[in-house]
N, C-alpha and C positions, 0 to 999 in steps of 0.2 A: 685780248690785245697782245700782239707780238711787236716788240720794238727792236730796231736795228742797233747793234752795238757799235756806235760811232766812235767810242773812246778806246776801242781795241782791248777792252777789259778781258774778254775771254781769250783772245790770242796771247795777251801778255801773261796770263796765268799759266800758259803752257810753255811759251817760248823763253820766258825769263829764266826759269830753272835750267832749261836745256842750254841756253847761251852761256850762262854763268858757270856751267860745268867746266868749260875751258879755263876760266879763271881759277876755279878750285884746283884743277890739274896743275896749272902753272905755279900757284902759290903754295901748293900742298907740301913740297919739300921744305919750305921755310916755316910755314905755320904749323905743320904736323897736325896733331889732334885738334888744334884751335881752328882748323879749317871747318870744323863742325859749326862754329859760331857764324862763320861766313855763310855756309849753306842754310843755316836756320834763319838768318835775316832774309835771304833770297826767297826761301819758302814761306816766310811770314808775309812777304809782299803778295804772293799768290793767294795765301789764306785770306788776307784782308780784301782782295778783289772779289773772291768767291763769296766771302761772308757778306759783303755789301750786296751782292745779287740775291743771296738768300734772304737778307733783311728786306729788300724791296719786294720779293715775292710774298713774304709774310705780311707786310704792311699794305700792299696794294693788291687786293683780291682780284681786281680786273686784269692784272698783268699776268699773262699766260706764260710768256717766255721772252728771253733776250737772245737774239740771234746775230751771228756774223757770218757772212758768206764771202768767199774769195774765189775768183776764177782759178781753175786748176789745170785740168787736162782737156784737150779738144774732144769733140764728139767723133767717134769712130764708127762710120756707117750709120746704122740706126741705133747704136748703143751710146747712150749718154752717160759719161762718167760723173756728171754732175759737178757741183761746186764743192770746194772744201768748206763745209758748213759746221760751225760750232753753235751749240744750243744749250742754254741754261734754262731749265724749266723745273717744275715740281718734282720730277723724277731724277734728273741728273744732278741738280744742284746740291741736295743733301749729301749724296754720295761723294761728289767732288770736294765738298767742304770737309767732310770727315777725313778724306785722304790727305788733304793739304794740312789739316791740323795735326794728324798723326806724323806726317813727314817732318813738320816743323819741330815738334817736341822730341821726336826720336833723334833728330839731328843733334839737339842739345844733349840728350842722353848719351849719344855716341862719343861726345867729347871725352868723357871719363872712361867709358867702357872700352873704347878702342885706343886709349892713350899709349899702350905698349905694343900696338900692332905696327906693321911695316906698310910702306907705300900708301899713306893716308890721303895723299893728293888724288891718286887713282880711285881710292875707295869713295871719297866724297864726290868726285866727278861722276862716277857710275851711279851713286846714290841720287844725285840731282837728275840724271837722265831717267832713272827708274821712276822718280816722282813725276817727271814730265810725261812719261809714257802712261802712267796710271790716270793722271788728270785728263790727258788727251783722249784716252780710250773712252772715258765717261762722257766727255763733252761733244765729241765729233758725231755727226749724223750720217756721214757718207760711209758706206760699208767698206769701200776700198781703203779709205783713210783709217777706218776703224781697225782693219786688219794690220795696217802698218804700225799703229800705236800698240796694238795687241802684241806684236812682235817686239816692239821697243820695250815693253815690260819684261819680256823673256830674256833678252840678251844681257842687260845689266845685272838682272837678278841671278842669272846663271853664273856670271863672272864673280859676283859678290860671294856666292856660295863656294865656288870652286877655289878661289884664292884665299878668302879670309874665314872659311868655315872650319869645322873641327872634324875629327875622326877621318873616315875615308871620304874626304870632301870631294876629291876629283871624281871618283866613281859615282857618288851621290849626285853631284852636279850634272854629270853626264846622264844619269837616269832621269833626273828632273827635266833636263833639256829634251831628251828623246820623247818622254811622255807628253810634255807640253807641246812639242813640235808636231807630234802625231795628231794631237787634238787640233792644233792650228791648221793642219792640212785638211782635216775633215771640215773645219769651219770655212776654210778657203774654198773648198769644193762647193759648199752651200752658197757662199757669196758669189762665186763665178756663175753658178747656175741661176741664181736670182738675177744677176745683172743681164744675162743673155735672154732670159725669159721675160723679165719685166722691162728690159731696155733702160734700166736705170740702177744706180747704186745708192740713190738717196732713200733712206729708210722711210721717210714720210711720203714718198712717191711709189714705193713698191706695191702697196695694196691696190692702187689703181692699175698698175701693170699686170697684176695677177688676176684681174677680173676675167673670167672665162677660162682660166687655166684649170685643168682637171685637179680635183681635190687630192687625189693620190700623189700627183707630182708635187704639189705644195707640201704635203706631209713629209715626203721623202727629203725635200730641201730642208725643212725644219728639223728633221731628225739628224741630218748631217751637221747642221750648225749646232744643235744642242749637244751632240757628241763632243764637239770641240769645247763648248762652254762647260760641259759637265766634267771634262778632264781638269779644267782650270778650277772648278768648284770642289773637285775630289769627291764626286758622288760615287757611291758604291756601284759597281766594282772597279771604277776607274780611279781609285784613291791611293793606290799603293806607293806612289811617288812621294806623297805628302809627309808621312811620319818621318821619313829619312831626311828629306830636304829641310823641313821646318825645325827638326831637332838639331841638325848639324850646321845650319846656317849660323853666322854670327848673330848673337841675340838681337841687336838692333834691327837686323834684316828679318829675323823671325817675327819680330813685332810689326813688320810691314807685310810680309808674305801672308801671314795668317789673318790678321785683322782687316787688311786693306785689299790685297790683290785677289784672293780667291773669290771674294764676294762680288767682284766685278763681273764674273761669269753669270751670276744671278741677275745683276742689273741688266746685262746685255740680253738675257733671255726675255726679260719683260719688254725691253725696248724693241728688240727685233721681232719677236714672235707676235706680241700683242699689237704692235704698230704696223708691221709689214704683212702679217698673215692673219688677218681677222677671220677669214673663212675657216682656217684650221682651228682656231680657238672656238668659233661658234659651232661648226659642224661636228667637230670631234668631241665636244663636251657632251657627256662626261667621260667617254671611253679613253681618249688619249690622255687627258689630264688625270684621270683615275690611275693610269699606269705611272705617271709622274708622282702621284701621291704615294703609291706603293714604294717606289724608289726612294722617296723622301723618308718614309717610315723606316725602311731597312737601313738607310744611311744614318739617321739620327740614333737608331737603336744600336747598330754595330759600333759607331764611334763612341757612344757612351759606355758600352761594355768594355771596349778595348781601353778606354781611358781609365776605367776602374782597375785594370790589370797592370798598370804601369808604375814603376818605381822611379824612372827617369822623369823629372818634372817637365822637361821640354817635350818629351814624347807624349806625356799625359796631355799637355796643352795642344799638341798637334792632333791627337785623336779627338780631342774636344772640338777642334775646329771642323773636323769631318762631320761630327754630330750636328754642330750648329748650321752647317750648310744644308743638312737635311731639313732643319726648321725653315730655312729660307726657301728651299725648293717647295716645301709644303705650302707656304704662302703663295708662291708663284702659281702652283697648280690649283689654287682655290677658285680661280675664275670669279673673283668678287672684289669689289673695291676695298673692303675692309681687310681682306686677306692679303692683297697686293700692297696696301699701305703697311701692313704688318711686316711684309718681306723687306720693304725699305727701312723700316725701323729696326728690323733684325740686323740689317747691315750696320746701322748706326750703333746698335747695342753691342754687337759682336766686335765691331771695330774698336770701340772704347774699352770694353771689358777685357778682350783678349790682348790688346796692346798693354793694358795695365798688368796683366798676368805674365806675359812674356818679359816685360821690363822688370817685374819683380823677380822672375827667375834669373834674370841677368844680375840683379843685385845679390841674390843668394850665391850665384856662381862666382861673382866678383869677390865676395867676402869670404866664402868658405871653400872655394875651389872644388865644388862637388855639385852634381846634378841629381844625386840619389836622395830621395825623400827620407829613406830610413836613417840617413846620417844626419838628419836635421831634427829639431825639436826644441820646445820651450822658448821660442823666440818672441812671443807676444809682448812680454814685458821689456825685452831688450831692444826690439825693433818695432815700436808701436805704429809708426807711420806706414811701414811696410805691411804690418799685419792688417791695419784698417783698409789699406788699398786692396790687398788680396781678398779680403772678405767682400768688399764692394764689387770687385771684379767677378767673383764667383756668384754672388747673389744676383748680379745683373744677368749672367748667363742662364741662371735657373729661373728667371722671371719673377724676382721678389718685388713686391710693391714699393713704390717711390723711387725705383730705378728704371731707366728707359727699357730694359729688357722685359719688364712686366707688361708694358703696352705692346711690345712686339709680339710676344707669345699670345697674349689675349686676343689681339687682332687676327693673328694667323689662324688660331683654332676656331675663333668665332666665325671668320670668313669661310673656312672650310665647312663648318657645320651648317652655316647659312645656305651655302650652295647645295649641300646634301639634302637639306630639308625642303628645298624648293621643288624637288622632283620626287620626293619620297612617296612610294605607292605600296610596294611589297618587297619582301626580303631579297628577291633575286634581281631587283633593279640596280643599275650601276650607282645611282644616287643613294640608294639604301646601303650599298656596300661602302660608300664613302662615309656614312655615319659610323660604321664599324671601324674603318681605318682611322678616322679622326679620333675616335674614342681610344683606340690603341695608342695613337701618337700622344695623347694627353697623359696616358698612363706611363708611356716610355719616357716622358719628360722628367720623371722622378730620378732617372739615371743621372741627370745633370746635377741635381741636388746631392746625390750620393757621392759622386767622385769629387765634387767641389767642396762640400763640408768635410769629407774625410781627409782631403788634402790639407785644408786649414787646420784640422785637428792634429794631424801628424807633424806638420811643419811648425806650428806656432804654440802648441800646448803640450802638456806632458813634461817629462824631465828633460833638461838640456843634455845633449850628447857631448862627446869629447870635442867635436868640432865647434859646437855652439856655446860652450861653457863661458867663454869670455867675449861673446858677441856684442857688437855695437850697431847702431843704426847706420845704414849705408850712406854714401856721400850725397850731400844735398843736391848736387848738380844732377844726380840720377833720381833722387826722390821727388824733387819738385815737379818735373814733367809727369811723373806717375800720379801725383796727387791732383794735378790740374785735370788730367783725363778722368780720374775717379770723381772729382767734383762735377765735371761736365755731365757725366752719366747720371748723377743725382739731380742736377738742374733740369736736364731734359726729362727725367722721370717725373719730376714735379710738374713740369709744363711741357708735355710732348708736342703741343701744338706748334712750337717753334720749328719743328721739322715736319710734323705730320700734316699741317693744314694745307700747305702748297701741294704736297704729294697727293693728298686726298682729292683736292680739286682737279688736278691733272688726271689722275687715274679714273676718277668718276666720269670725266668727259671722254676719256679713251674707251672705257667699257661701254659708255652710252653710244659711241659711234659704231661699235661692233654690233650692238643690238643684242 
């Protein structure tokens, strides 16, 4: 059952933050850092709206989606640009909800962290536009509108890095912009080709328009779009922009770039490829998806090893994000319901855990004016809340039981192995090779535990250093949002069905339609 959004809930969740960005800009000079409270209230409104939809999807198994369609652009010849359609279903709603939760809590966190910065009206105005862009990218189903929101994510985030970042922020922001824009152009090429071949930009109509189109043409279009999405995900070797951008962005923005934005590329890969190009998924399995699995394995291993080599805590977390996107891609390439549900849960897990860890790094930078791990130590007794949150964050990334990350990794690896065993015959078969790749990925997951626990050991145990000798717990306005996210990771770990049930139903029906 699909119901029409007559209350404009979906539209409000996007337009309210964008509209109130003007108010933040106007009041920013007067309110300064307190503008963060205004933006948090605005974003809380969007969170409540999306949370209401997620609750309905959870409580009403027969409810497939809530949709809202608005007339947009006229038909041009035989090409239908479609309607401006927003859709909240089992795939998009969990992603949008995590984005809105993160944006709300990080806005509160920014009140203290950004208090000594300049032009905070502009900062929070861009912040609200950035949040609106991310939520819109996830909820919209028209490919043309998707690209517009995709770009709306880029422009505010580029400005936030370039103006309020650290180090060589202008050069790093430029590098970030050029990499992401190059990926966006590849994505745009695929979208334009899809529109002219399928005569529609509506994702849920593309599959019908592609009937009878040569498989090689469809694969070329998918590859073009995936290149753009993989730049956003920082999949190896398209990753080099991420460590610089995420490390030098202001920490509240790092806590959105890494946990929220890059995973949207993974969400879009599921939405566009599995929904719009079922022939590619079906006909190319296991060859095409096997290549993606290899890319995922390389990405998760490379990111993990590089994280182990870092002394700068923000660069460590940045490389960790590369590794985590490898996990997400592994689930996407599994071509199984359980693996794809695992990819959705990985977004949730990474979103919560990495936001916690970047925000913790901000507390450490705020208190000790350093990002060097070797200059920290012995903080567990002096900063107990920060220590507990850090441990939960890293345990979630490594897939420890009772935290949502456990279910994400379990589902991803189980889904990939399930697909492999379905076609297992002899050692040279692609599905048999998938068994080996999945086994290697499971072994490589030890890297997450290695850099995570080693970081906890170096920062919070051992003897205090000169900088940490007289340490105290960070400001509560920064600690409370961190603890809320850590608690949410535990709650969802104990009861993952709150996020997984609606996603499982939707993905199962999606794969069933592919055959």
